N, C-alpha and C positions, 0 to 999 in steps of 0.2 A: 565501536563495537562494545557489546556488554562487558562488564568488568569480570564476570564469572566465566572462565574458559570452559567449564563443564557444561554450563547452560548454552554457551555459544555453540559447542559441538553438537549438542542435542538439537538445537534450533536449526543448525545447518543441515543435519540429517533429515529432520522433519520437512524442511523446505525442499530438499532434494527429492524426497519420496512423494511429496504431495503438490507442490506449487511450481517447481522448477520447469522452465520451458517458455514457450511463446503461446499466448492466448489471444484470440482475436474476437471482436464483437461484430455484429451485423452492420454496425455503423463505421467500421474501419479502424476502431481503436485497437491498440495493441498493448498487451501487458507482457513484459519480458523480465523473467526472474532467473538469476543464476545463484546457486548455492556455492559455487566455486569462489567467487569474489563478493558475494552477497549484493550484487548490483540489481537495481530495480529501475525499470523505465516504463512509463505508461503514457498513452495519448494517441492522438491521431497524427501520424507523421506529416500530414498536409497542413496542420494548424498549430499544434503544440505537443511537446513531449516533456514530461517530468522525468528527471533523472536523479537518482539518489542511491544511498547505500542502506540496506536493511539493517535496522538496529535491534529490533525485537519483534517477535510474533506472539500475540496473546490469543489464546483460544477461548471461546465461550462455550461452556458446558462440557460434557464428557464425550461427545461424538466427534470432535475434531473436524467439523465441517463448516465452522464459522469462527470468525475472530477478527483481529486487527493486525495489519502489517504496518509497523512504525518504521519510517525512513528518515534519514537526514538528507536534505536537499543538496545536490551537487550543482544543479542547474535549475533556473526558475521554470515554473509551470507555464506561464503565459506573460504577455506584455503588461498586463494589469499589475501582476505581482512583482515583476522585474527582479533585479538582482537583490532586492531587499530580503528575500526569503532564503537565499543561499546560506547554508549553515544552520538553518532552522529545521524543525521536526514536524512531521505530520503523520496522521494515521489514516490508512485506507481500510475500509470494512469489506471483508469478503464473507460470503455465505453460500449455502447450497453447494458446497465443494464436493465434486465427484472426481473420478479419474479423468473425465472428459470435459466437464463444464464447471463454471463457478459464476456467481454474481459478484461484481465489484462495484462498490459505492465510493464516489469521489466526494471528499469534504469541501464544503464552501459555506461562507457566512451569508447573511441577508443581503449583502452587496455583491454577491458572486465572487468574492475574493477568497483566496486560500487562507484559512485560519491557522497559519503556521505558528508554532510555539518556539520560544527561545531555547528550551531544554527538552531532552527526552522525557524527563519526569513530568514536565508540564503537559506534554503531548499525551502521555499515558493517562494523566488525571483528567484531561479534557475530552479525549475520545474514548468513550466507554460504551458498554452495552446500554447504559441508561441515557446516553446522549445521542443515540443514533438518529432519533427523529429531529434533533436540533441541528445537526450538521450534515446529514447524508440524505440529500433529496434525489440525486441522480444515481441510477444503478444501471449497469450494463451486464447482460448475459454474455459470457465469454466462453469460447470453445478452444480446447487445447489443440494445438497443431502438431502434426506428426514430426 
C-alpha cells in the first residue's frame, strides 16, 4: 500500500466512486475491483486470471477518465509468466471511463510476456502516458455489471 495514508484514503474513495465493481467485455474477460480490500482481478476465467492488490491509481489529464492502475501480483497471469512475477508490479491502462463503460489495455512485451517490474517505482516509471504504444497493444471495451 502507498506510504501516505492520506493519499491511500483518497485513492480508495476514487476507486469506490469510479471503478469498483465487476466489468465484463464481449470476449468474456472480467475485471473485478474492490475498494474495500483494494483487490484486483482480471482475465477470462476459462483461460487465465490475474490477481493482485491495487497499489496506486495515476490519472492522465484533468478529466479523470483515463490513467493507470498499478497492482502488485498475488498470482501469475498465465503459464508463460508463472510464479516468477508474483510480488512484482504492473500497470493496466484504462481510458474512456464512464459510469457504465471503460477501455482496459493489458500490458505485454514483444514476446507476449507480462513486463512486470520488481518495484512499484519501476512500474510507475515504465508504464506512462508516453509508453502506451510500447506496451499496450490489446484493449477491451468493458461494461459495468449491475
